[in-house]
LUMZATI-805228 format. One record per residue (C-alpha): residue number from 1; z, x, y. Coordinates in steps of 0.02 Angstrom, whole numbers, plus 50000, padded with zeros to 5 digits. Example, Ala and Ser with C-alpha at 12.3 -4.5 7.8 and 13.67 -1.06 7.14 Angstrom:
BEGIN
<r><fivex>1</fivex><pz>50390</pz><px>50615</px><py>49775</py></r>
<r><fivex>2</fivex><pz>50357</pz><px>50684</px><py>49947</py></r>
END
This chain:
BEGIN
<r><fivex>1</fivex><pz>53200</pz><px>42352</px><py>48518</py></r>
<r><fivex>2</fivex><pz>53277</pz><px>42400</px><py>48689</py></r>
<r><fivex>3</fivex><pz>53438</pz><px>42441</px><py>48623</py></r>
<r><fivex>4</fivex><pz>53364</pz><px>42555</px><py>48489</py></r>
<r><fivex>5</fivex><pz>53271</pz><px>42648</px><py>48621</py></r>
<r><fivex>6</fivex><pz>53423</pz><px>42666</px><py>48738</py></r>
<r><fivex>7</fivex><pz>53517</pz><px>42742</px><py>48586</py></r>
<r><fivex>8</fivex><pz>53380</pz><px>42855</px><py>48546</py></r>
<r><fivex>9</fivex><pz>53377</pz><px>42913</px><py>48718</py></r>
<r><fivex>10</fivex><pz>53561</pz><px>42940</px><py>48730</py></r>
<r><fivex>11</fivex><pz>53563</pz><px>43031</px><py>48566</py></r>
<r><fivex>12</fivex><pz>53416</pz><px>43143</px><py>48639</py></r>
<r><fivex>13</fivex><pz>53515</pz><px>43182</px><py>48800</py></r>
<r><fivex>14</fivex><pz>53667</pz><px>43226</px><py>48692</py></r>
<r><fivex>15</fivex><pz>53558</pz><px>43343</px><py>48578</py></r>
<r><fivex>16</fivex><pz>53485</pz><px>43424</px><py>48735</py></r>
<r><fivex>17</fivex><pz>53658</pz><px>43449</px><py>48804</py></r>
<r><fivex>18</fivex><pz>53727</pz><px>43530</px><py>48649</py></r>
<r><fivex>19</fivex><pz>53570</pz><px>43640</px><py>48633</py></r>
<r><fivex>20</fivex><pz>53595</pz><px>43699</px><py>48815</py></r>
<r><fivex>21</fivex><pz>53769</pz><px>43723</px><py>48793</py></r>
<r><fivex>22</fivex><pz>53742</pz><px>43839</px><py>48629</py></r>
<r><fivex>23</fivex><pz>53609</pz><px>43935</px><py>48723</py></r>
<r><fivex>24</fivex><pz>53738</pz><px>43968</px><py>48861</py></r>
<r><fivex>25</fivex><pz>53859</pz><px>44028</px><py>48729</py></r>
<r><fivex>26</fivex><pz>53728</pz><px>44138</px><py>48645</py></r>
<r><fivex>27</fivex><pz>53674</pz><px>44212</px><py>48820</py></r>
<r><fivex>28</fivex><pz>53848</pz><px>44246</px><py>48871</py></r>
<r><fivex>29</fivex><pz>53876</pz><px>44346</px><py>48708</py></r>
<r><fivex>30</fivex><pz>53718</pz><px>44445</px><py>48724</py></r>
<r><fivex>31</fivex><pz>53766</pz><px>44485</px><py>48908</py></r>
<r><fivex>32</fivex><pz>53931</pz><px>44551</px><py>48856</py></r>
<r><fivex>33</fivex><pz>53868</pz><px>44641</px><py>48705</py></r>
<r><fivex>34</fivex><pz>53734</pz><px>44735</px><py>48805</py></r>
<r><fivex>35</fivex><pz>53879</pz><px>44783</px><py>48937</py></r>
<r><fivex>36</fivex><pz>53968</pz><px>44878</px><py>48805</py></r>
<r><fivex>37</fivex><pz>53818</pz><px>44947</px><py>48735</py></r>
<r><fivex>38</fivex><pz>53774</pz><px>45021</px><py>48907</py></r>
<r><fivex>39</fivex><pz>53961</pz><px>45082</px><py>48933</py></r>
<r><fivex>40</fivex><pz>53947</pz><px>45174</px><py>48768</py></r>
<r><fivex>41</fivex><pz>53786</pz><px>45252</px><py>48830</py></r>
<r><fivex>42</fivex><pz>53884</pz><px>45325</px><py>48977</py></r>
<r><fivex>43</fivex><pz>54018</pz><px>45401</px><py>48855</py></r>
<r><fivex>44</fivex><pz>53869</pz><px>45474</px><py>48756</py></r>
<r><fivex>45</fivex><pz>53798</pz><px>45572</px><py>48900</py></r>
<r><fivex>46</fivex><pz>53960</pz><px>45650</px><py>48927</py></r>
<r><fivex>47</fivex><pz>53992</pz><px>45678</px><py>48737</py></r>
<r><fivex>48</fivex><pz>53827</pz><px>45767</px><py>48731</py></r>
<r><fivex>49</fivex><pz>53874</pz><px>45877</px><py>48878</py></r>
<r><fivex>50</fivex><pz>54035</pz><px>45913</px><py>48790</py></r>
<r><fivex>51</fivex><pz>53946</pz><px>45960</px><py>48628</py></r>
<r><fivex>52</fivex><pz>53836</pz><px>46078</px><py>48726</py></r>
<r><fivex>53</fivex><pz>53977</pz><px>46169</px><py>48811</py></r>
<r><fivex>54</fivex><pz>54076</pz><px>46204</px><py>48644</py></r>
<r><fivex>55</fivex><pz>53948</pz><px>46325</px><py>48565</py></r>
<r><fivex>56</fivex><pz>53947</pz><px>46428</px><py>48732</py></r>
<r><fivex>57</fivex><pz>54139</pz><px>46423</px><py>48732</py></r>
<r><fivex>58</fivex><pz>54148</pz><px>46496</px><py>48551</py></r>
<r><fivex>59</fivex><pz>54024</pz><px>46626</px><py>48585</py></r>
<r><fivex>60</fivex><pz>54114</pz><px>46687</px><py>48736</py></r>
<r><fivex>61</fivex><pz>54273</pz><px>46690</px><py>48637</py></r>
<r><fivex>62</fivex><pz>54192</pz><px>46773</px><py>48477</py></r>
<r><fivex>63</fivex><pz>54194</pz><px>46949</px><py>48564</py></r>
<r><fivex>64</fivex><pz>54383</pz><px>46933</px><py>48595</py></r>
<r><fivex>65</fivex><pz>54453</pz><px>46836</px><py>48443</py></r>
<r><fivex>66</fivex><pz>54374</pz><px>46946</px><py>48306</py></r>
<r><fivex>67</fivex><pz>54514</pz><px>46910</px><py>48187</py></r>
<r><fivex>68</fivex><pz>54518</pz><px>46719</px><py>48230</py></r>
<r><fivex>69</fivex><pz>54345</pz><px>46681</px><py>48132</py></r>
<r><fivex>70</fivex><pz>54416</pz><px>46533</px><py>48044</py></r>
<r><fivex>71</fivex><pz>54473</pz><px>46455</px><py>48210</py></r>
<r><fivex>72</fivex><pz>54298</pz><px>46474</px><py>48288</py></r>
<r><fivex>73</fivex><pz>54210</pz><px>46412</px><py>48133</py></r>
<r><fivex>74</fivex><pz>54328</pz><px>46254</px><py>48129</py></r>
<r><fivex>75</fivex><pz>54289</pz><px>46217</px><py>48303</py></r>
<r><fivex>76</fivex><pz>54091</pz><px>46237</px><py>48268</py></r>
<r><fivex>77</fivex><pz>54115</pz><px>46129</px><py>48106</py></r>
<r><fivex>78</fivex><pz>54219</pz><px>45989</px><py>48201</py></r>
<r><fivex>79</fivex><pz>54084</pz><px>45993</px><py>48350</py></r>
<r><fivex>80</fivex><pz>53945</pz><px>45959</px><py>48228</py></r>
<r><fivex>81</fivex><pz>54024</pz><px>45824</px><py>48134</py></r>
<r><fivex>82</fivex><pz>54071</pz><px>45731</px><py>48306</py></r>
<r><fivex>83</fivex><pz>53891</pz><px>45759</px><py>48363</py></r>
<r><fivex>84</fivex><pz>53829</pz><px>45678</px><py>48207</py></r>
<r><fivex>85</fivex><pz>53952</pz><px>45537</px><py>48218</py></r>
<r><fivex>86</fivex><pz>53908</pz><px>45516</px><py>48405</py></r>
<r><fivex>87</fivex><pz>53728</pz><px>45494</px><py>48353</py></r>
<r><fivex>88</fivex><pz>53770</pz><px>45360</px><py>48236</py></r>
<r><fivex>89</fivex><pz>53858</pz><px>45263</px><py>48361</py></r>
<r><fivex>90</fivex><pz>53730</pz><px>45289</px><py>48495</py></r>
<r><fivex>91</fivex><pz>53604</pz><px>45210</px><py>48374</py></r>
<r><fivex>92</fivex><pz>53713</pz><px>45053</px><py>48366</py></r>
<r><fivex>93</fivex><pz>53874</pz><px>45035</px><py>48467</py></r>
<r><fivex>94</fivex><pz>53911</pz><px>44878</px><py>48386</py></r>
<r><fivex>95</fivex><pz>53936</pz><px>44957</px><py>48218</py></r>
<r><fivex>96</fivex><pz>54124</pz><px>44966</px><py>48198</py></r>
<r><fivex>97</fivex><pz>54118</pz><px>45083</px><py>48043</py></r>
<r><fivex>98</fivex><pz>54018</pz><px>45212</px><py>48149</py></r>
<r><fivex>99</fivex><pz>54144</pz><px>45192</px><py>48291</py></r>
<r><fivex>100</fivex><pz>54287</pz><px>45228</px><py>48176</py></r>
<r><fivex>101</fivex><pz>54194</pz><px>45376</px><py>48110</py></r>
<r><fivex>102</fivex><pz>54169</pz><px>45442</px><py>48284</py></r>
<r><fivex>103</fivex><pz>54353</pz><px>45417</px><py>48330</py></r>
<r><fivex>104</fivex><pz>54405</pz><px>45520</px><py>48180</py></r>
<r><fivex>105</fivex><pz>54277</pz><px>45655</px><py>48215</py></r>
<r><fivex>106</fivex><pz>54335</pz><px>45672</px><py>48401</py></r>
<r><fivex>107</fivex><pz>54514</pz><px>45671</px><py>48345</py></r>
<r><fivex>108</fivex><pz>54466</pz><px>45825</px><py>48235</py></r>
<r><fivex>109</fivex><pz>54363</pz><px>45908</px><py>48367</py></r>
<r><fivex>110</fivex><pz>54501</pz><px>45885</px><py>48496</py></r>
<r><fivex>111</fivex><pz>54625</pz><px>45963</px><py>48360</py></r>
<r><fivex>112</fivex><pz>54510</pz><px>46117</px><py>48334</py></r>
<r><fivex>113</fivex><pz>54489</pz><px>46144</px><py>48530</py></r>
<r><fivex>114</fivex><pz>54672</pz><px>46138</px><py>48550</py></r>
<r><fivex>115</fivex><pz>54695</pz><px>46274</px><py>48416</py></r>
<r><fivex>116</fivex><pz>54566</pz><px>46381</px><py>48504</py></r>
<r><fivex>117</fivex><pz>54649</pz><px>46363</px><py>48668</py></r>
<r><fivex>118</fivex><pz>54820</pz><px>46395</px><py>48594</py></r>
<r><fivex>119</fivex><pz>54744</pz><px>46558</px><py>48501</py></r>
<r><fivex>120</fivex><pz>54653</pz><px>46612</px><py>48664</py></r>
<r><fivex>121</fivex><pz>54821</pz><px>46619</px><py>48761</py></r>
<r><fivex>122</fivex><pz>54869</pz><px>46769</px><py>48649</py></r>
<r><fivex>123</fivex><pz>54723</pz><px>46860</px><py>48724</py></r>
<r><fivex>124</fivex><pz>54747</pz><px>46897</px><py>48909</py></r>
<r><fivex>125</fivex><pz>54569</pz><px>46975</px><py>48921</py></r>
<r><fivex>126</fivex><pz>54490</pz><px>46825</px><py>48858</py></r>
<r><fivex>127</fivex><pz>54590</pz><px>46706</px><py>48973</py></r>
<r><fivex>128</fivex><pz>54532</pz><px>46826</px><py>49120</py></r>
<r><fivex>129</fivex><pz>54345</pz><px>46823</px><py>49066</py></r>
<r><fivex>130</fivex><pz>54247</pz><px>46736</px><py>49209</py></r>
<r><fivex>131</fivex><pz>54128</pz><px>46655</px><py>49088</py></r>
<r><fivex>132</fivex><pz>54273</pz><px>46582</px><py>48986</py></r>
<r><fivex>133</fivex><pz>54367</pz><px>46517</px><py>49144</py></r>
<r><fivex>134</fivex><pz>54215</pz><px>46428</px><py>49194</py></r>
<r><fivex>135</fivex><pz>54174</pz><px>46354</px><py>49026</py></r>
<r><fivex>136</fivex><pz>54356</pz><px>46301</px><py>49004</py></r>
<r><fivex>137</fivex><pz>54341</pz><px>46209</px><py>49181</py></r>
<r><fivex>138</fivex><pz>54187</pz><px>46129</px><py>49144</py></r>
<r><fivex>139</fivex><pz>54258</pz><px>46067</px><py>48978</py></r>
<r><fivex>140</fivex><pz>54411</pz><px>45999</px><py>49057</py></r>
<r><fivex>141</fivex><pz>54292</pz><px>45907</px><py>49187</py></r>
<r><fivex>142</fivex><pz>54195</pz><px>45832</px><py>49055</py></r>
<r><fivex>143</fivex><pz>54346</pz><px>45779</px><py>48958</py></r>
<r><fivex>144</fivex><pz>54407</pz><px>45690</px><py>49109</py></r>
<r><fivex>145</fivex><pz>54235</pz><px>45604</px><py>49134</py></r>
<r><fivex>146</fivex><pz>54239</pz><px>45564</px><py>48940</py></r>
<r><fivex>147</fivex><pz>54407</pz><px>45483</px><py>48975</py></r>
<r><fivex>148</fivex><pz>54346</pz><px>45370</px><py>49117</py></r>
<r><fivex>149</fivex><pz>54187</pz><px>45315</px><py>49025</py></r>
<r><fivex>150</fivex><pz>54299</pz><px>45277</px><py>48876</py></r>
<r><fivex>151</fivex><pz>54395</pz><px>45166</px><py>48980</py></r>
<r><fivex>152</fivex><pz>54257</pz><px>45071</px><py>49055</py></r>
<r><fivex>153</fivex><pz>54185</pz><px>45047</px><py>48872</py></r>
<r><fivex>154</fivex><pz>54346</pz><px>44990</px><py>48815</py></r>
<r><fivex>155</fivex><pz>54360</pz><px>44863</px><py>48948</py></r>
<r><fivex>156</fivex><pz>54183</pz><px>44795</px><py>48916</py></r>
<r><fivex>157</fivex><pz>54224</pz><px>44788</px><py>48724</py></r>
<r><fivex>158</fivex><pz>54389</pz><px>44692</px><py>48766</py></r>
<r><fivex>159</fivex><pz>54284</pz><px>44572</px><py>48877</py></r>
<r><fivex>160</fivex><pz>54155</pz><px>44543</px><py>48733</py></r>
<r><fivex>161</fivex><pz>54285</pz><px>44519</px><py>48599</py></r>
<r><fivex>162</fivex><pz>54396</pz><px>44399</px><py>48696</py></r>
<r><fivex>163</fivex><pz>54238</pz><px>44302</px><py>48726</py></r>
<r><fivex>164</fivex><pz>54168</pz><px>44291</px><py>48552</py></r>
<r><fivex>165</fivex><pz>54352</pz><px>44235</px><py>48497</py></r>
<r><fivex>166</fivex><pz>54389</pz><px>44095</px><py>48618</py></r>
<r><fivex>167</fivex><pz>54348</pz><px>43919</px><py>48562</py></r>
<r><fivex>168</fivex><pz>54221</pz><px>43855</px><py>48542</py></r>
<r><fivex>169</fivex><pz>54127</pz><px>44019</px><py>48547</py></r>
<r><fivex>170</fivex><pz>54216</pz><px>44076</px><py>48394</py></r>
<r><fivex>171</fivex><pz>54118</pz><px>43934</px><py>48299</py></r>
<r><fivex>172</fivex><pz>53947</pz><px>44001</px><py>48346</py></r>
<r><fivex>173</fivex><pz>53986</pz><px>44198</px><py>48369</py></r>
<r><fivex>174</fivex><pz>53976</pz><px>44233</px><py>48177</py></r>
<r><fivex>175</fivex><pz>53824</pz><px>44117</px><py>48140</py></r>
<r><fivex>176</fivex><pz>53740</pz><px>44206</px><py>48285</py></r>
<r><fivex>177</fivex><pz>53779</pz><px>44372</px><py>48221</py></r>
<r><fivex>178</fivex><pz>53896</pz><px>44429</px><py>48343</py></r>
<r><fivex>179</fivex><pz>54027</pz><px>44541</px><py>48252</py></r>
<r><fivex>180</fivex><pz>54190</pz><px>44602</px><py>48336</py></r>
<r><fivex>181</fivex><pz>54162</pz><px>44773</px><py>48426</py></r>
<r><fivex>182</fivex><pz>54286</pz><px>44918</px><py>48399</py></r>
<r><fivex>183</fivex><pz>54379</pz><px>44999</px><py>48538</py></r>
<r><fivex>184</fivex><pz>54360</pz><px>45185</px><py>48567</py></r>
<r><fivex>185</fivex><pz>54533</pz><px>45256</px><py>48550</py></r>
<r><fivex>186</fivex><pz>54567</pz><px>45438</px><py>48500</py></r>
<r><fivex>187</fivex><pz>54722</pz><px>45459</px><py>48399</py></r>
<r><fivex>188</fivex><pz>54815</pz><px>45617</px><py>48455</py></r>
<r><fivex>189</fivex><pz>54969</pz><px>45644</px><py>48344</py></r>
<r><fivex>190</fivex><pz>55053</pz><px>45739</px><py>48473</py></r>
<r><fivex>191</fivex><pz>55049</pz><px>45602</px><py>48602</py></r>
<r><fivex>192</fivex><pz>55141</pz><px>45489</px><py>48470</py></r>
<r><fivex>193</fivex><pz>55289</pz><px>45616</px><py>48445</py></r>
<r><fivex>194</fivex><pz>55439</pz><px>45582</px><py>48564</py></r>
<r><fivex>195</fivex><pz>55498</pz><px>45753</px><py>48638</py></r>
<r><fivex>196</fivex><pz>55654</pz><px>45815</px><py>48556</py></r>
<r><fivex>197</fivex><pz>55802</pz><px>45841</px><py>48679</py></r>
<r><fivex>198</fivex><pz>55936</pz><px>45952</px><py>48624</py></r>
<r><fivex>199</fivex><pz>56107</pz><px>45986</px><py>48717</py></r>
<r><fivex>200</fivex><pz>56171</pz><px>46122</px><py>48605</py></r>
<r><fivex>201</fivex><pz>56229</pz><px>46279</px><py>48664</py></r>
END
């Protein structure tokens, strides 16, 4: 009888230890998931600021770029798509598909804005416009803030993904509903192309 009670006591202690261990894994993953969600909230603030600046930039450029209507419309369309995608991610930063949609939308917006800036170079009066210069400066500042916030988000995602993939956490992560998080990377084809060097005369 005493041996049975000792065995039951040891078994109960083992069960409690395993339960506490599982709770520790769960709580650690929750903490890391909340960190990357908070990090995305910081990106979201800067993206909203960026999206608010773009219509003002387009309105300022409209008076000068009368023959560039398609470029201006492309910027507004890309901005609206990106803003919608950002809202989806803000609702659930852990949704990898929503994050991939946002990355694609942001790449499209970056391309449209680049085309607008290239076109505006051909209009010296537009470049000299005080409002345009101020908006461009604010947009550049906001782009830098987005980059810093994106780096913090990606660091938080990397910590979360690493924690959910290490053994023994990987055994529990799926069962607890912790799916992998997606990094926020903007693909810019111009950054991938190596510069061409020519020594011809």
